[in-house]
mmCIF file as Biopython writes it, N, C-alpha, C and O atoms, coordinates in Angstrom:
data_model
#
loop_
_atom_site.group_PDB
_atom_site.id
_atom_site.type_symbol
_atom_site.label_atom_id
_atom_site.label_alt_id
_atom_site.label_comp_id
_atom_site.label_asym_id
_atom_site.label_entity_id
_atom_site.label_seq_id
_atom_site.pdbx_PDB_ins_code
_atom_site.Cartn_x
_atom_site.Cartn_y
_atom_site.Cartn_z
_atom_site.occupancy
_atom_site.B_iso_or_equiv
_atom_site.auth_seq_id
_atom_site.auth_asym_id
_atom_site.pdbx_PDB_model_num
ATOM 1   N N  . MET A ? 1  ? 85.004  103.593 112.491 1.0 0.0 1  A 1 
ATOM 2   C CA . MET A ? 1  ? 86.185  103.849 112.330 1.0 0.0 1  A 1 
ATOM 3   C C  . MET A ? 1  ? 85.698  104.705 111.256 1.0 0.0 1  A 1 
ATOM 4   O O  . MET A ? 1  ? 84.628  104.564 110.665 1.0 0.0 1  A 1 
ATOM 5   N N  . ASP A ? 2  ? 86.863  105.897 110.990 1.0 0.0 2  A 1 
ATOM 6   C CA . ASP A ? 2  ? 85.953  106.663 110.682 1.0 0.0 2  A 1 
ATOM 7   C C  . ASP A ? 2  ? 86.727  106.659 108.900 1.0 0.0 2  A 1 
ATOM 8   O O  . ASP A ? 2  ? 87.950  106.604 108.772 1.0 0.0 2  A 1 
ATOM 9   N N  . CYS A ? 3  ? 85.890  106.719 107.824 1.0 0.0 3  A 1 
ATOM 10  C CA . CYS A ? 3  ? 86.134  106.739 106.233 1.0 0.0 3  A 1 
ATOM 11  C C  . CYS A ? 3  ? 87.964  107.487 106.239 1.0 0.0 3  A 1 
ATOM 12  O O  . CYS A ? 3  ? 88.636  106.512 105.902 1.0 0.0 3  A 1 
ATOM 13  N N  . TYR A ? 4  ? 88.744  108.432 106.412 1.0 0.0 4  A 1 
ATOM 14  C CA . TYR A ? 4  ? 90.007  108.727 106.790 1.0 0.0 4  A 1 
ATOM 15  C C  . TYR A ? 4  ? 90.776  107.889 107.061 1.0 0.0 4  A 1 
ATOM 16  O O  . TYR A ? 4  ? 91.519  107.880 106.080 1.0 0.0 4  A 1 
ATOM 17  N N  . GLN A ? 5  ? 91.179  107.036 107.845 1.0 0.0 5  A 1 
ATOM 18  C CA . GLN A ? 5  ? 91.329  105.459 108.489 1.0 0.0 5  A 1 
ATOM 19  C C  . GLN A ? 5  ? 91.087  104.353 107.789 1.0 0.0 5  A 1 
ATOM 20  O O  . GLN A ? 5  ? 92.071  103.628 107.935 1.0 0.0 5  A 1 
ATOM 21  N N  . ASN A ? 6  ? 90.213  103.788 107.032 1.0 0.0 6  A 1 
ATOM 22  C CA . ASN A ? 6  ? 89.437  102.889 106.235 1.0 0.0 6  A 1 
ATOM 23  C C  . ASN A ? 6  ? 90.677  103.726 104.371 1.0 0.0 6  A 1 
ATOM 24  O O  . ASN A ? 6  ? 90.871  102.939 103.444 1.0 0.0 6  A 1 
ATOM 25  N N  . ALA A ? 7  ? 91.121  104.872 104.290 1.0 0.0 7  A 1 
ATOM 26  C CA . ALA A ? 7  ? 91.414  105.281 103.602 1.0 0.0 7  A 1 
ATOM 27  C C  . ALA A ? 7  ? 92.680  104.551 103.852 1.0 0.0 7  A 1 
ATOM 28  O O  . ALA A ? 7  ? 92.995  103.560 103.192 1.0 0.0 7  A 1 
ATOM 29  N N  . LEU A ? 8  ? 93.641  105.205 105.119 1.0 0.0 8  A 1 
ATOM 30  C CA . LEU A ? 8  ? 95.163  105.269 104.630 1.0 0.0 8  A 1 
ATOM 31  C C  . LEU A ? 8  ? 94.957  103.693 105.088 1.0 0.0 8  A 1 
ATOM 32  O O  . LEU A ? 8  ? 95.938  103.055 104.707 1.0 0.0 8  A 1 
ATOM 33  N N  . ALA A ? 9  ? 94.036  102.886 105.756 1.0 0.0 9  A 1 
ATOM 34  C CA . ALA A ? 9  ? 94.657  100.952 105.671 1.0 0.0 9  A 1 
ATOM 35  C C  . ALA A ? 9  ? 94.847  100.730 104.476 1.0 0.0 9  A 1 
ATOM 36  O O  . ALA A ? 9  ? 95.844  100.234 103.951 1.0 0.0 9  A 1 
ATOM 37  N N  . GLU A ? 10 ? 93.476  101.248 103.797 1.0 0.0 10 A 1 
ATOM 38  C CA . GLU A ? 10 ? 94.017  101.154 102.358 1.0 0.0 10 A 1 
ATOM 39  C C  . GLU A ? 10 ? 94.664  100.792 101.626 1.0 0.0 10 A 1 
ATOM 40  O O  . GLU A ? 10 ? 94.485  99.738  101.015 1.0 0.0 10 A 1 
ATOM 41  N N  . ARG A ? 11 ? 96.143  101.993 101.388 1.0 0.0 11 A 1 
ATOM 42  C CA . ARG A ? 11 ? 97.001  102.883 100.669 1.0 0.0 11 A 1 
ATOM 43  C C  . ARG A ? 11 ? 98.202  101.969 101.636 1.0 0.0 11 A 1 
ATOM 44  O O  . ARG A ? 11 ? 98.962  101.192 101.059 1.0 0.0 11 A 1 
ATOM 45  N N  . VAL A ? 12 ? 98.252  102.126 102.837 1.0 0.0 12 A 1 
ATOM 46  C CA . VAL A ? 12 ? 98.538  100.688 103.147 1.0 0.0 12 A 1 
ATOM 47  C C  . VAL A ? 12 ? 98.602  99.392  103.154 1.0 0.0 12 A 1 
ATOM 48  O O  . VAL A ? 12 ? 99.185  98.757  104.032 1.0 0.0 12 A 1 
ATOM 49  N N  . ASN A ? 13 ? 98.037  98.909  102.223 1.0 0.0 13 A 1 
ATOM 50  C CA . ASN A ? 13 ? 97.869  97.460  102.636 1.0 0.0 13 A 1 
ATOM 51  C C  . ASN A ? 13 ? 98.452  97.483  100.844 1.0 0.0 13 A 1 
ATOM 52  O O  . ASN A ? 13 ? 99.238  96.612  100.470 1.0 0.0 13 A 1 
ATOM 53  N N  . GLY A ? 14 ? 97.902  98.679  99.779  1.0 0.0 14 A 1 
ATOM 54  C CA . GLY A ? 14 ? 98.261  98.672  98.686  1.0 0.0 14 A 1 
ATOM 55  C C  . GLY A ? 14 ? 99.452  98.827  98.446  1.0 0.0 14 A 1 
ATOM 56  O O  . GLY A ? 14 ? 99.703  98.582  97.266  1.0 0.0 14 A 1 
ATOM 57  N N  . ILE A ? 15 ? 100.912 99.334  99.452  1.0 0.0 15 A 1 
ATOM 58  C CA . ILE A ? 15 ? 101.006 99.118  99.224  1.0 0.0 15 A 1 
ATOM 59  C C  . ILE A ? 15 ? 102.172 98.095  99.428  1.0 0.0 15 A 1 
ATOM 60  O O  . ILE A ? 15 ? 103.315 98.449  99.138  1.0 0.0 15 A 1 
ATOM 61  N N  . PHE A ? 16 ? 101.960 97.004  99.853  1.0 0.0 16 A 1 
ATOM 62  C CA . PHE A ? 16 ? 102.951 96.298  100.575 1.0 0.0 16 A 1 
ATOM 63  C C  . PHE A ? 16 ? 101.985 95.027  99.332  1.0 0.0 16 A 1 
ATOM 64  O O  . PHE A ? 16 ? 102.598 94.129  98.755  1.0 0.0 16 A 1 
ATOM 65  N N  . LYS A ? 17 ? 101.251 95.135  99.248  1.0 0.0 17 A 1 
ATOM 66  C CA . LYS A ? 17 ? 101.024 94.283  97.705  1.0 0.0 17 A 1 
ATOM 67  C C  . LYS A ? 17 ? 101.715 93.964  96.528  1.0 0.0 17 A 1 
ATOM 68  O O  . LYS A ? 17 ? 102.067 93.006  95.839  1.0 0.0 17 A 1 
ATOM 69  N N  . ASN A ? 18 ? 101.776 95.849  96.642  1.0 0.0 18 A 1 
ATOM 70  C CA . ASN A ? 18 ? 101.805 96.158  94.624  1.0 0.0 18 A 1 
ATOM 71  C C  . ASN A ? 18 ? 103.529 96.418  94.634  1.0 0.0 18 A 1 
ATOM 72  O O  . ASN A ? 18 ? 104.099 96.467  93.544  1.0 0.0 18 A 1 
ATOM 73  N N  . GLU A ? 19 ? 104.807 96.681  96.680  1.0 0.0 19 A 1 
ATOM 74  C CA . GLU A ? 19 ? 105.451 96.750  96.082  1.0 0.0 19 A 1 
ATOM 75  C C  . GLU A ? 19 ? 106.637 95.993  96.534  1.0 0.0 19 A 1 
ATOM 76  O O  . GLU A ? 19 ? 107.612 95.701  95.842  1.0 0.0 19 A 1 
ATOM 77  N N  . TYR A ? 20 ? 106.398 95.653  98.034  1.0 0.0 20 A 1 
ATOM 78  C CA . TYR A ? 20 ? 106.979 94.420  98.373  1.0 0.0 20 A 1 
ATOM 79  C C  . TYR A ? 20 ? 106.912 92.762  98.461  1.0 0.0 20 A 1 
ATOM 80  O O  . TYR A ? 20 ? 107.794 91.906  98.531  1.0 0.0 20 A 1 
ATOM 81  N N  . LEU A ? 21 ? 105.297 92.697  98.421  1.0 0.0 21 A 1 
ATOM 82  C CA . LEU A ? 21 ? 104.811 91.159  98.354  1.0 0.0 21 A 1 
ATOM 83  C C  . LEU A ? 21 ? 104.619 90.670  96.739  1.0 0.0 21 A 1 
ATOM 84  O O  . LEU A ? 21 ? 103.718 90.469  95.925  1.0 0.0 21 A 1 
ATOM 85  N N  . LEU A ? 22 ? 105.457 90.643  96.802  1.0 0.0 22 A 1 
ATOM 86  C CA . LEU A ? 22 ? 105.787 90.357  94.998  1.0 0.0 22 A 1 
ATOM 87  C C  . LEU A ? 22 ? 105.574 89.013  94.693  1.0 0.0 22 A 1 
ATOM 88  O O  . LEU A ? 22 ? 105.021 88.625  93.664  1.0 0.0 22 A 1 
ATOM 89  N N  . VAL A ? 23 ? 106.095 88.160  95.757  1.0 0.0 23 A 1 
ATOM 90  C CA . VAL A ? 23 ? 106.487 86.770  94.964  1.0 0.0 23 A 1 
ATOM 91  C C  . VAL A ? 23 ? 105.169 86.607  96.266  1.0 0.0 23 A 1 
ATOM 92  O O  . VAL A ? 23 ? 104.794 87.308  97.206  1.0 0.0 23 A 1 
ATOM 93  N N  . LYS A ? 24 ? 104.657 84.901  95.520  1.0 0.0 24 A 1 
ATOM 94  C CA . LYS A ? 24 ? 103.690 83.997  95.931  1.0 0.0 24 A 1 
ATOM 95  C C  . LYS A ? 24 ? 103.557 82.936  96.887  1.0 0.0 24 A 1 
ATOM 96  O O  . LYS A ? 24 ? 103.564 81.725  96.662  1.0 0.0 24 A 1 
ATOM 97  N N  . PRO A ? 25 ? 103.319 84.116  99.033  1.0 0.0 25 A 1 
ATOM 98  C CA . PRO A ? 25 ? 103.894 82.460  99.623  1.0 0.0 25 A 1 
ATOM 99  C C  . PRO A ? 25 ? 103.816 81.509  99.446  1.0 0.0 25 A 1 
ATOM 100 O O  . PRO A ? 25 ? 102.891 81.512  98.635  1.0 0.0 25 A 1 
ATOM 101 N N  . ASN A ? 26 ? 104.291 79.791  99.667  1.0 0.0 26 A 1 
ATOM 102 C CA . ASN A ? 26 ? 104.044 78.390  99.691  1.0 0.0 26 A 1 
ATOM 103 C C  . ASN A ? 26 ? 103.288 78.076  100.653 1.0 0.0 26 A 1 
ATOM 104 O O  . ASN A ? 26 ? 102.894 76.913  100.730 1.0 0.0 26 A 1 
ATOM 105 N N  . ASN A ? 27 ? 103.010 78.774  101.351 1.0 0.0 27 A 1 
ATOM 106 C CA . ASN A ? 27 ? 101.950 78.877  102.870 1.0 0.0 27 A 1 
ATOM 107 C C  . ASN A ? 27 ? 102.117 79.753  104.092 1.0 0.0 27 A 1 
ATOM 108 O O  . ASN A ? 27 ? 102.667 80.844  104.240 1.0 0.0 27 A 1 
ATOM 109 N N  . LEU A ? 28 ? 101.555 79.046  104.820 1.0 0.0 28 A 1 
ATOM 110 C CA . LEU A ? 28 ? 101.095 80.817  105.730 1.0 0.0 28 A 1 
ATOM 111 C C  . LEU A ? 28 ? 102.026 81.037  106.796 1.0 0.0 28 A 1 
ATOM 112 O O  . LEU A ? 28 ? 101.968 81.941  107.630 1.0 0.0 28 A 1 
ATOM 113 N N  . GLN A ? 29 ? 103.000 80.018  106.685 1.0 0.0 29 A 1 
ATOM 114 C CA . GLN A ? 29 ? 104.183 80.747  107.878 1.0 0.0 29 A 1 
ATOM 115 C C  . GLN A ? 29 ? 104.887 81.222  106.505 1.0 0.0 29 A 1 
ATOM 116 O O  . GLN A ? 29 ? 105.470 81.467  107.561 1.0 0.0 29 A 1 
ATOM 117 N N  . GLU A ? 30 ? 105.326 81.525  105.548 1.0 0.0 30 A 1 
ATOM 118 C CA . GLU A ? 30 ? 106.093 81.947  104.783 1.0 0.0 30 A 1 
ATOM 119 C C  . GLU A ? 30 ? 105.303 83.350  104.645 1.0 0.0 30 A 1 
ATOM 120 O O  . GLU A ? 30 ? 106.118 84.247  104.432 1.0 0.0 30 A 1 
ATOM 121 N N  . ALA A ? 31 ? 104.256 83.722  104.688 1.0 0.0 31 A 1 
ATOM 122 C CA . ALA A ? 31 ? 103.209 84.605  104.277 1.0 0.0 31 A 1 
ATOM 123 C C  . ALA A ? 31 ? 103.383 86.020  105.349 1.0 0.0 31 A 1 
ATOM 124 O O  . ALA A ? 31 ? 103.540 87.241  105.341 1.0 0.0 31 A 1 
ATOM 125 N N  . LYS A ? 32 ? 103.250 85.011  106.103 1.0 0.0 32 A 1 
ATOM 126 C CA . LYS A ? 32 ? 104.095 85.865  107.835 1.0 0.0 32 A 1 
ATOM 127 C C  . LYS A ? 32 ? 105.118 86.171  107.541 1.0 0.0 32 A 1 
ATOM 128 O O  . LYS A ? 32 ? 105.266 87.376  107.745 1.0 0.0 32 A 1 
ATOM 129 N N  . LYS A ? 33 ? 106.099 85.638  107.082 1.0 0.0 33 A 1 
ATOM 130 C CA . LYS A ? 33 ? 107.400 86.194  107.370 1.0 0.0 33 A 1 
ATOM 131 C C  . LYS A ? 33 ? 107.642 87.278  106.625 1.0 0.0 33 A 1 
ATOM 132 O O  . LYS A ? 33 ? 108.316 88.274  106.889 1.0 0.0 33 A 1 
ATOM 133 N N  . MET A ? 34 ? 106.863 86.914  105.406 1.0 0.0 34 A 1 
ATOM 134 C CA . MET A ? 34 ? 107.096 88.444  104.024 1.0 0.0 34 A 1 
ATOM 135 C C  . MET A ? 34 ? 106.640 89.382  104.415 1.0 0.0 34 A 1 
ATOM 136 O O  . MET A ? 34 ? 107.207 90.457  104.221 1.0 0.0 34 A 1 
ATOM 137 N N  . VAL A ? 35 ? 105.325 89.292  105.177 1.0 0.0 35 A 1 
ATOM 138 C CA . VAL A ? 35 ? 104.486 90.310  106.097 1.0 0.0 35 A 1 
ATOM 139 C C  . VAL A ? 35 ? 105.538 91.532  107.066 1.0 0.0 35 A 1 
ATOM 140 O O  . VAL A ? 35 ? 105.535 92.762  107.002 1.0 0.0 35 A 1 
ATOM 141 N N  . GLU A ? 36 ? 106.495 90.459  108.058 1.0 0.0 36 A 1 
ATOM 142 C CA . GLU A ? 36 ? 107.017 91.187  109.008 1.0 0.0 36 A 1 
ATOM 143 C C  . GLU A ? 36 ? 108.150 91.903  108.545 1.0 0.0 36 A 1 
ATOM 144 O O  . GLU A ? 36 ? 108.689 92.858  109.104 1.0 0.0 36 A 1 
ATOM 145 N N  . GLN A ? 37 ? 108.645 91.058  106.877 1.0 0.0 37 A 1 
ATOM 146 C CA . GLN A ? 37 ? 110.068 91.493  106.780 1.0 0.0 37 A 1 
ATOM 147 C C  . GLN A ? 37 ? 109.534 93.184  106.489 1.0 0.0 37 A 1 
ATOM 148 O O  . GLN A ? 37 ? 109.946 94.219  107.013 1.0 0.0 37 A 1 
ATOM 149 N N  . SER A ? 38 ? 108.110 92.909  105.104 1.0 0.0 38 A 1 
ATOM 150 C CA . SER A ? 38 ? 107.692 93.965  104.849 1.0 0.0 38 A 1 
ATOM 151 C C  . SER A ? 38 ? 107.967 95.508  105.349 1.0 0.0 38 A 1 
ATOM 152 O O  . SER A ? 38 ? 108.430 96.557  104.899 1.0 0.0 38 A 1 
ATOM 153 N N  . ILE A ? 39 ? 107.239 94.851  106.889 1.0 0.0 39 A 1 
ATOM 154 C CA . ILE A ? 39 ? 106.817 96.181  107.379 1.0 0.0 39 A 1 
ATOM 155 C C  . ILE A ? 39 ? 108.387 96.433  108.086 1.0 0.0 39 A 1 
ATOM 156 O O  . ILE A ? 39 ? 108.847 97.342  107.395 1.0 0.0 39 A 1 
ATOM 157 N N  . ASN A ? 40 ? 109.038 96.205  108.736 1.0 0.0 40 A 1 
ATOM 158 C CA . ASN A ? 40 ? 110.512 95.876  109.029 1.0 0.0 40 A 1 
ATOM 159 C C  . ASN A ? 40 ? 110.966 96.880  107.737 1.0 0.0 40 A 1 
ATOM 160 O O  . ASN A ? 40 ? 111.267 98.060  107.915 1.0 0.0 40 A 1 
ATOM 161 N N  . THR A ? 41 ? 110.967 96.329  106.625 1.0 0.0 41 A 1 
ATOM 162 C CA . THR A ? 41 ? 111.485 97.488  105.647 1.0 0.0 41 A 1 
ATOM 163 C C  . THR A ? 41 ? 110.748 98.776  105.378 1.0 0.0 41 A 1 
ATOM 164 O O  . THR A ? 41 ? 111.371 99.763  104.988 1.0 0.0 41 A 1 
ATOM 165 N N  . TYR A ? 42 ? 109.463 98.802  105.568 1.0 0.0 42 A 1 
ATOM 166 C CA . TYR A ? 42 ? 109.188 100.138 105.452 1.0 0.0 42 A 1 
ATOM 167 C C  . TYR A ? 42 ? 108.859 100.656 106.537 1.0 0.0 42 A 1 
ATOM 168 O O  . TYR A ? 42 ? 108.561 101.814 106.246 1.0 0.0 42 A 1 
ATOM 169 N N  . ASN A ? 43 ? 108.672 100.446 108.091 1.0 0.0 43 A 1 
ATOM 170 C CA . ASN A ? 43 ? 109.372 101.825 108.642 1.0 0.0 43 A 1 
ATOM 171 C C  . ASN A ? 43 ? 110.115 101.919 109.918 1.0 0.0 43 A 1 
ATOM 172 O O  . ASN A ? 43 ? 109.831 102.339 111.039 1.0 0.0 43 A 1 
ATOM 173 N N  . LYS A ? 44 ? 111.627 101.151 109.132 1.0 0.0 44 A 1 
ATOM 174 C CA . LYS A ? 44 ? 112.826 101.105 109.362 1.0 0.0 44 A 1 
ATOM 175 C C  . LYS A ? 44 ? 113.806 101.075 108.865 1.0 0.0 44 A 1 
ATOM 176 O O  . LYS A ? 44 ? 114.843 101.330 109.478 1.0 0.0 44 A 1 
ATOM 177 N N  . ARG A ? 45 ? 113.779 100.780 107.699 1.0 0.0 45 A 1 
ATOM 178 C CA . ARG A ? 45 ? 114.847 101.091 106.647 1.0 0.0 45 A 1 
ATOM 179 C C  . ARG A ? 45 ? 114.345 102.624 105.386 1.0 0.0 45 A 1 
ATOM 180 O O  . ARG A ? 45 ? 115.049 103.590 105.091 1.0 0.0 45 A 1 
ATOM 181 N N  . LYS A ? 46 ? 113.006 102.318 104.933 1.0 0.0 46 A 1 
ATOM 182 C CA . LYS A ? 46 ? 112.645 103.025 103.762 1.0 0.0 46 A 1 
ATOM 183 C C  . LYS A ? 46 ? 112.151 104.797 104.344 1.0 0.0 46 A 1 
ATOM 184 O O  . LYS A ? 46 ? 111.217 105.102 105.086 1.0 0.0 46 A 1 
ATOM 185 N N  . PRO A ? 47 ? 113.038 105.579 103.767 1.0 0.0 47 A 1 
ATOM 186 C CA . PRO A ? 47 ? 112.759 106.531 103.901 1.0 0.0 47 A 1 
ATOM 187 C C  . PRO A ? 47 ? 111.846 106.917 102.604 1.0 0.0 47 A 1 
ATOM 188 O O  . PRO A ? 47 ? 111.627 106.295 101.565 1.0 0.0 47 A 1 
ATOM 189 N N  . HIS A ? 48 ? 111.199 108.759 103.283 1.0 0.0 48 A 1 
ATOM 190 C CA . HIS A ? 48 ? 109.985 108.896 102.927 1.0 0.0 48 A 1 
ATOM 191 C C  . HIS A ? 48 ? 110.143 110.369 102.344 1.0 0.0 48 A 1 
ATOM 192 O O  . HIS A ? 48 ? 110.693 111.310 102.914 1.0 0.0 48 A 1 
ATOM 193 N N  . THR A ? 49 ? 109.534 110.371 101.064 1.0 0.0 49 A 1 
ATOM 194 C CA . THR A ? 49 ? 110.302 112.060 101.047 1.0 0.0 49 A 1 
ATOM 195 C C  . THR A ? 49 ? 108.927 112.683 102.079 1.0 0.0 49 A 1 
ATOM 196 O O  . THR A ? 49 ? 109.262 113.181 103.153 1.0 0.0 49 A 1 
ATOM 197 N N  . VAL A ? 50 ? 107.639 112.647 101.783 1.0 0.0 50 A 1 
ATOM 198 C CA . VAL A ? 50 ? 107.044 113.363 102.948 1.0 0.0 50 A 1 
ATOM 199 C C  . VAL A ? 50 ? 107.482 112.817 104.492 1.0 0.0 50 A 1 
ATOM 200 O O  . VAL A ? 50 ? 106.557 112.177 104.992 1.0 0.0 50 A 1 
ATOM 201 N N  . LEU A ? 51 ? 107.948 112.857 104.832 1.0 0.0 51 A 1 
ATOM 202 C CA . LEU A ? 51 ? 108.817 112.556 105.558 1.0 0.0 51 A 1 
ATOM 203 C C  . LEU A ? 51 ? 110.120 113.509 105.850 1.0 0.0 51 A 1 
ATOM 204 O O  . LEU A ? 51 ? 110.636 113.922 106.888 1.0 0.0 51 A 1 
ATOM 205 N N  . LYS A ? 52 ? 110.402 113.658 104.517 1.0 0.0 52 A 1 
ATOM 206 C CA . LYS A ? 52 ? 111.549 114.165 104.319 1.0 0.0 52 A 1 
ATOM 207 C C  . LYS A ? 52 ? 112.771 113.224 104.775 1.0 0.0 52 A 1 
ATOM 208 O O  . LYS A ? 52 ? 113.514 113.343 105.749 1.0 0.0 52 A 1 
ATOM 209 N N  . TYR A ? 53 ? 112.741 112.252 103.761 1.0 0.0 53 A 1 
ATOM 210 C CA . TYR A ? 53 ? 113.394 111.215 103.942 1.0 0.0 53 A 1 
ATOM 211 C C  . TYR A ? 53 ? 113.925 110.725 105.195 1.0 0.0 53 A 1 
ATOM 212 O O  . TYR A ? 53 ? 115.079 110.373 105.437 1.0 0.0 53 A 1 
ATOM 213 N N  . LYS A ? 54 ? 112.947 110.753 105.935 1.0 0.0 54 A 1 
ATOM 214 C CA . LYS A ? 54 ? 113.797 109.585 107.183 1.0 0.0 54 A 1 
ATOM 215 C C  . LYS A ? 54 ? 112.105 108.407 107.118 1.0 0.0 54 A 1 
ATOM 216 O O  . LYS A ? 54 ? 111.012 108.421 106.551 1.0 0.0 54 A 1 
ATOM 217 N N  . THR A ? 55 ? 112.698 107.731 107.877 1.0 0.0 55 A 1 
ATOM 218 C CA . THR A ? 55 ? 111.465 106.560 108.406 1.0 0.0 55 A 1 
ATOM 219 C C  . THR A ? 55 ? 110.187 106.645 109.023 1.0 0.0 55 A 1 
ATOM 220 O O  . THR A ? 55 ? 109.846 107.563 109.770 1.0 0.0 55 A 1 
ATOM 221 N N  . PRO A ? 56 ? 109.845 106.172 108.865 1.0 0.0 56 A 1 
ATOM 222 C CA . PRO A ? 56 ? 108.674 106.442 110.231 1.0 0.0 56 A 1 
ATOM 223 C C  . PRO A ? 56 ? 109.189 106.258 111.523 1.0 0.0 56 A 1 
ATOM 224 O O  . PRO A ? 56 ? 108.954 106.953 112.512 1.0 0.0 56 A 1 
ATOM 225 N N  . ASP A ? 57 ? 110.082 105.033 111.419 1.0 0.0 57 A 1 
ATOM 226 C CA . ASP A ? 57 ? 110.396 104.614 112.814 1.0 0.0 57 A 1 
ATOM 227 C C  . ASP A ? 57 ? 111.636 105.918 113.588 1.0 0.0 57 A 1 
ATOM 228 O O  . ASP A ? 57 ? 112.266 106.112 114.627 1.0 0.0 57 A 1 
ATOM 229 N N  . GLU A ? 58 ? 111.495 106.277 112.801 1.0 0.0 58 A 1 
ATOM 230 C CA . GLU A ? 58 ? 113.080 107.410 112.890 1.0 0.0 58 A 1 
ATOM 231 C C  . GLU A ? 58 ? 112.122 108.242 113.613 1.0 0.0 58 A 1 
ATOM 232 O O  . GLU A ? 58 ? 112.291 108.453 114.814 1.0 0.0 58 A 1 
ATOM 233 N N  . ILE A ? 59 ? 110.553 109.015 112.603 1.0 0.0 59 A 1 
ATOM 234 C CA . ILE A ? 59 ? 110.029 110.035 112.802 1.0 0.0 59 A 1 
ATOM 235 C C  . ILE A ? 59 ? 109.247 109.382 114.584 1.0 0.0 59 A 1 
ATOM 236 O O  . ILE A ? 59 ? 109.431 110.030 115.614 1.0 0.0 59 A 1 
ATOM 237 N N  . HIS A ? 60 ? 108.791 108.642 114.571 1.0 0.0 60 A 1 
ATOM 238 C CA . HIS A ? 60 ? 107.803 108.522 116.178 1.0 0.0 60 A 1 
ATOM 239 C C  . HIS A ? 60 ? 109.051 108.586 116.672 1.0 0.0 60 A 1 
ATOM 240 O O  . HIS A ? 60 ? 109.145 109.774 116.981 1.0 0.0 60 A 1 
ATOM 241 N N  . GLN A ? 61 ? 110.410 107.894 117.034 1.0 0.0 61 A 1 
ATOM 242 C CA . GLN A ? 61 ? 111.703 108.414 118.203 1.0 0.0 61 A 1 
ATOM 243 C C  . GLN A ? 61 ? 111.592 109.467 118.737 1.0 0.0 61 A 1 
ATOM 244 O O  . GLN A ? 61 ? 111.343 109.589 119.937 1.0 0.0 61 A 1 
ATOM 245 N N  . ALA A ? 62 ? 111.787 110.584 117.788 1.0 0.0 62 A 1 
ATOM 246 C CA . ALA A ? 62 ? 112.070 111.691 117.787 1.0 0.0 62 A 1 
ATOM 247 C C  . ALA A ? 62 ? 111.009 112.465 118.418 1.0 0.0 62 A 1 
ATOM 248 O O  . ALA A ? 62 ? 111.377 113.394 119.137 1.0 0.0 62 A 1 
ATOM 249 N N  . LEU A ? 63 ? 109.208 112.161 118.224 1.0 0.0 63 A 1 
ATOM 250 C CA . LEU A ? 63 ? 107.973 112.313 119.117 1.0 0.0 63 A 1 
ATOM 251 C C  . LEU A ? 63 ? 107.937 112.618 120.523 1.0 0.0 63 A 1 
ATOM 252 O O  . LEU A ? 63 ? 106.858 112.708 121.108 1.0 0.0 63 A 1 
#
């Protein structure tokens, strides 16, 4: 694995921890559901400025 991939993974993890997973889950099942919802929001609902206000999902579908 190259160091830039690790940096990207850490950035994404930080986004989820600081912007989406703000409430501590009560159990593993709840944590999994929260992560799934966060990923769905990040990829399908949240426009990104660096993507010219498109979602990652829209960019991937266009390729």
